[in-house]
N, C-alpha and C positions, 0 to 999 in steps of 0.2 A: 491874163488875167492874174490879180495878186491873191496869194493864198495866205488865210489865216485860220485861226483855232476858232470856231464859234462859241466855245464853251470858256475862254480865257476869263480870269477875274477882271473885274473893272479897271483896276490898274495896271499899269506896265510891269510885265515880269521883268524882275532884276535878275540877269544872268551875268556868269563870269566864265570866260572861255580861254583856254591855252590852245596854242597850236594853229592859230588862225592863218598863219603863212603857209600852212602846210596844205595837202589834198583834201583831205577829210574836213579840216578845220575851216578852209574856205566855203565849203558847202553848208557846213552848220551855220557859219557866219551868215551866208545868204538867207538862210531860212528865219533866223532871228530878226535880221533886218527887215523881212517881208511881215513879220509879227509886230513890228514896231516896239521891241522891247528896250528896256535900258540895258545896254551892253557894256562888260569891262572886259578889256582883253589884256591878258600878259604878252608881251612881246619885248624882246631885248634889242636895243640897238647893234648895228653891226657894220663894221668898216666905214666909220665916220658917218652912217647914216642913222638917224634917230629911229626911236620906236615909234613915234607920231609919223614921220615920213614913211617908215616900212609899211604901216597900215595903209596910207593913202594910196601907195603903190599897190598894194593888195587889191584893193577895192576897184582899180582899173582892169584887173584881169579878166578874163574871158568868163568866169563863173559867175560874175556880176552883170554881165550885158544884157540879159533879157529884163533884170530887176531895173537897172540904170534907165532902159528904154521906157518901162512901164511908168516910172514915178518921176521921169524928168530931172533937170538939174535942181531944180527946187526942192524936191523929194529926196534927192541924194543928200543936199546940203542940210536939210532938216534931220534926216536919219543919221548922219555924221555928227550932229551935235549931240547925239544921244549914245555914242559909243565914246568911251572913256580908255586911254591907254594906260596900262601900269606898267612902265619901263622896267624890267628886271629881268634878271638870267634866273630861270627856274631852279636850277641846280643850287643856287645860292639862297641865303635869306631873304625873303620877299618883303617888301614894304608893307604897311598896314592895308588891308583888303577892307572893302566895304562890309558893314555888319548886318546889312539888311537883303543878303541875296535870297533868291528863291531857287537858283538852279547854278549848278557847276558842271561844264563839260570839259573834261581834261582830255585832250586828245595829242597834245604835245609829246613827243617820243623821236628817239632815234630808231629808223626802220632798217637799217643794214644789217644784214646777217652777218656780216664779218667785221664788226667794228672791233678797236682794241677793247681788251676787256674792262679797264676803267672808263673809257669814252662811253661804253654801252650802259656802264653801272651810273655813271654820272647822269645820264638822260634818263634812263628808264626806271631807275631807284632812286636816287637822290632827288630827283625833279618832283616824283609825288610826294617823297618825305618834305620837301620844302612847302609844297603848296597845302598840304594837310595840316602842317604844323601852323602854317599862317591863317587857315580858315578856322583852327581851333581858337588861335588868339584873338581871331576878330570877335568871336563868342556868337556868331550866328549858326544856323542849322539848316544851311541850304542841302537839297537833295543833290547828291554828287554822282554823275554819270563818267565813270571811270573807263576809258577806251583802252582795251587792251587787244589780244589775238587769240584765236581760236588755237594757234599752233603751240601754245602753251602745254598741250595735251597731246601732241604729236607723237606717234609711238609708244606712249605710255599706257595706252588702252585702244581698243579696235573701234569703241564708238565713246566720243567723248561727250558728256553730259554736260548739261547746263547747271553746274555747281562747282564750289570751291576745289582747285586742285589740291589734292592730298600729298604733302611732303613736309618733312621736318627742317628743311635748310633755313638757318638764320641770315636774314637778308642784312643784318648789321655785321656779322662776321664776313660775309662776302665783299663788302664795302671797305673794310679793314683790310682784307687780304689783297685786293686789287690796288689798292693805294699803298699798301706797303712794297707790292712787287714793283709798281712803277717807280717808286722812290730808289729802291735798290738799282733798277737799271739806271735813273739819272745819276745816281752817286759812281756807279762802276764805270759810266761812259764820261764822265766828267764834263757833261754838255753844256753846263751852266757857265763853265768858263771856255767855251768855243764860240766862234763866231762865223757869220756866213756860211758858205757851201758845207764846211765841216760840222757846224752846230745842225744845220738841216739834215744832213747825212746821219747823224747820231740819233736825231729825233724819229727819222724814218727807220732805223734799226730797231730802236725802242719800241715803235710801234707795233712792228712785224712781229716782234718777241711778244707783245701783249695781246695781239692777235692770236697767235698760236697757244697762249694760255688761257686765252678766253673758251676757244674751241675744245682745250682739254678739259677745262674745268666743267663746261656746260656738259659735255658728254659722260664725265665722270659723274654728275649729279642726276642724269637721266634725261637731259633734254637735247633737241638737236643741234643749237648753236648757241652762242651768245646772246644773240637776240630773243629767243623763246625763253632763255633763262632768266634774262633781266626782265622781260615783260612779266613773267610768272611772279618773280620777287617783287615788282612793282605792285602787282596785285595784292600781295601779301602786306606791303605797306599800306595800301588803303583798307584792307581789312582790319589792320592793328589799329592803326592811327585815326580811322575815320569810321568805319563801320562798327568796331569794338565798343566805341563810346556811346553807342544808341543813336548815331546819327543815320539818315538815310542815304544807301549805297546801292547803286547798280553797276555791277561789271559788266561791260557789253565787248564781246569778242568777234569781230570780224574775221572773216578767212582772208583770200586773196582780193582785195579791192581793185577792180577797174572800172573803165570808163562808164558814163552815165547812160543809163537806158532812156531816162527821159528828163529828168531834172538835174542842173537847170537847164540843160537843153541836151538832147540826145548824142552820144559821141564825147561830151566834155572830158577832158582828162587834162591833169596838168602834169605833163612830163612823163617820162617812162615809168611804170609800176612794175610789180614784181614778176609777173609772166611775161612783160614785153621785152626785156634786152633778149629772152631766148627767141622770141618770134622775130625779132628784128634781125639777129644773128641769121636766122634761118632765110628770112626775106632777102638777104644780102650774099645768101650763097656760102656763107662760113660755119655754118653748123648742120652737119647731116647724120650726126649720130648723138644719141644722149642716154643717160641712164634713167631707166623708168619701165613699167611694164604698160602695154597699150590699153588695159583693162583698168588699170588705176585710176581712180577718181581725182580729178584737180578741181580742188573747190574755189570756184571764182564767184564773186558777188559782184554786181554794179554798185557804184559809189551812193547813188540816190536811195538804195534800199538800206545801206549803212545808216544813211542819215534819217530816213523816215524811222528806223528803229531808235535811234536817239532821241527823236523829237517825241515819239510815242512813249518813250521812257520818261521823258519830262513831264507827260501829260498825266498818264495813269498811274494812279498811287502805289505805292508797294503795300503787297498783301498784308505784311508784318513787319516786326522791326529787325528781321534778318535781311542780310544783302540779297540782293535778287543779281542771278546771273543769265545773261542772254548770250546766245551764238547766233550771228548773222552768216549764214551760209547756205550751200545747196547741196551738199554731198548726200544729204539725206532726203531732202523735198524735192531734188529735180538735179540728181548727179550728171555730170558730165566727165566722161573718160578721156585721157590723154589722147587715144585713138580718136574719138571725136573732135577733141579740138585740132588734131594735126589735119584731119580731113577737110575742115572748115577753112583752115588757114590755107592749105594748098588749093582749094576750090577758088579762094578768093584771089590768091597769087597767079592761078591759071588765067584769069580774065583781066586782071589788074596788077601786073608784076612792077616791082621796084626797078628804079633804073640806076644805073651806075653814074659815075661823074660825068662820063661822056654822053650820058643820055640813052644808053642803050638799054633794052630791058635785061633784066637780072633772069636766067632761066635757074629754078631751084632744083636740085635732086631730090629723091625721096628723103622723107624724115625718118631714121630709124631709130628703135628704141631697143637698147641693149641692157642686160642685167650690169650691176657695176664691175663685176668681176670681168666679162667679155669685153666691155668698153676701155677697160684698165689694160687689158691685154691689146686690144686695138691700137690704143694710143701710143702704147709702148712699141709694137711694131714700127709704126709710122714714125716715130720719133727716131727710132735707129736707122730709119733709110734716110730722113731729112738730115740726121747728123753725119751720115756717110757722103751724101751729096754735098753737104756745107765744106768737109774735110777735101772732097775732090776739087771742088772750085776754086778752093784757096790756093791749090799747086798747079792748076791749070794755066798755061801761059795766056795772058790775055786778061785773065780773071773775070771775063762775063759779066760786067756789073749789073746787067739786068737780070741774069739768070741767078746770081747770087741774091738778089733783092726778091725775086719769086720765092726761093727757099727760104728767105728770112721771114718773108710775109706768112709762108706755111707754118713756119716755127710758132709765129705769133699766134695763128689760128689754133695750132694744137694746145698752146697754152690757154689760149680762150676757153677751148672745149673742156680741158681740165678744170680750170679755175670754175667753170659754171657748173661743172659736175660735182665738185667739193661742196659748192654752196647749195645746190637745188637739189641733189640726190634725195637728202632725207623728206622732201616733199614729194617729189615725182616717184619715189620708191614705197611711201607710206600707205599702209591700209587703213588708216584711222579716217572715221568719218565723224562730222559734228551735227550733233542733234541740235533742231532749233525749233522744238515743239513751243516751247516756252515765248519764244519771239514770234512766231506766228499769232499766238494767243493774244500777245501783247498789241500786236497790230490791229487784230480785229477789235479787241478793246478799245484801242485810240480811236478806231472808225466810228463807234458807236458815240464816241463823245464829241465828234465833228472834226476830227483830223482830216487832212485831205487824203484822197485814196493814196496807199502804199503800192510801191512796186508788188505785183503778184508773184513771189518766188517759184509757185507751181506752175505758172502759166510762163514762164521766161521761155522763148524759142531760142534755143542756143544758135541754130544755124541763122537765123536773123540777126541776133545779136553780134555774132563773131563777125559775120560775112559783110552786114549791111550798116552795122553801127561802129563796133570796135575796131576791125581792120582799117576802115577809111580813116578813122580818128588816128590810129597810129600811123598812119601813112602820113597824114598831114603832120605830125609831131616830128616824124623821120625828117621831112622835106624841109621844115622850119628849122630844124637843128642843123642840117646841111647849109643852108643858107646862111645862117649866122655863123657858123664855122668858116665858111668861104669868107665871109666879111672881115672876120677875126684875121684870118691868113694875110687878106689884102693890107688891111692896117698895119700888121707886122710886117710886111715885105715879104711873106714866104709865098713860095709857089704854090699854085692851086692844081693839083694833078687832075688830068681828065681822063682816068681810066688807063687800062693796060695798054702799053706800045711797045714796039720793039721790030727792029729790021735786022737784016743780015745776019751776022755771027750771033749777036746779043738774042736776037728772035729765035734763032734755031736753038740756043742753048736754052732760051726759056721754055720752048717747047718740048725739050727734051726732060724737063722736070716738070712739066704741066700736070702730068697724070698724080705724081706724087703731092704736087702742092694742092691739087683741086680736091683730093680726098680730105685733107683737113682744114679746107676754107680759105685757100690763099687769097 
């Protein structure tokens, strides 16, 4: 059944969307296609592929399967004629935009917690600046829905309210500082004069330095990481360059966005999202300990609830000229603890375990939560054990290549644990919860205006969602990723491993280091 708003104005709404190649952006585009809006999308070309071609590829993805089946080829062609591509890089000057827009949904951003400082600035601060300056030049007065993240307030308060984040950081100063530091690194390394692998190595080293500087700067200013810092600064850009000029502005902050509970279909997801690398590492037997408190709330929200809120915001008028702030989350209305998540994931894997490359079921060990200090001590002890084993195997006659590979795999697993801990600890150890009172009222108001029923945040059954919706979807995603990886290996002529093997002396050596390897996820 096609979903439309019964209270739409008689003419097509004219909308501008950014981020349509991303997770949320695809779902937003699908909703506006159903509405038969006049749609403009900002997309950049990439790798020789034009923006038009990228959009056409997006429209073939799974998010649009139900819609394509409903409208048929003729309906798809008709809708495509009403989607207009603005080919541009958002972080640079945009070409002229339409002057008669009704709605703008800005969801394009970098979602990495650990981007280089200037890369995150470019996507999350300069992108909004370019957009709002272009909208101002166009002269229209559309309602802008600026998609941010609730985590701009993590650990700044215990209860994050639906309001502007209080800080006195000047985003212009931060832009200049990040650019200047990158310029210093480039000048110091002489990268512009290098070629080939030497140039690539210099760029990687500069990126690593900028990652560290981004982490340091974010924590110095009171944010958890470079992602939350630059998203918060992006909000300030929207407030200053759009909201402060008397324009309609809604800042919408989702929490951790995961697979759909219902729309476009149950379990729809586009790649691994925020919590999924942790779940996948656990399902593969590679993660047995992680920093966090079992009773800490992990604020997860299905993607269709986020899109419900975006669409409701476009429909329900702002009560006054001030910006409106909305948080889409579950930690207040329907909290799920880390221990609850663990129990549902373990329950699913007990009956539907993932398999290794040889097709054998992977038996997972209990997932333990440790304090950051305890985890650091735990990882240090194992690093010392594995380091000693590696040194011993280097001097043992015969070298035991299988045993050495097991130890190296275990050391990689330990690095994985430490890497994940550094990235995720601010979220799994945080006590901040995110109020969603205004969002729930908005969804109720939209329903009275004829919007389709939204996901009921208070009615979400976490056991059903995790075990029956999200984990099966995550399993399919991982299986598809493995299939594509095997195909790439075959095309490149690389061997495809088939699980752990070993016999004779190598097998005995492997068993000798097995216990040490397993505890860190070999």
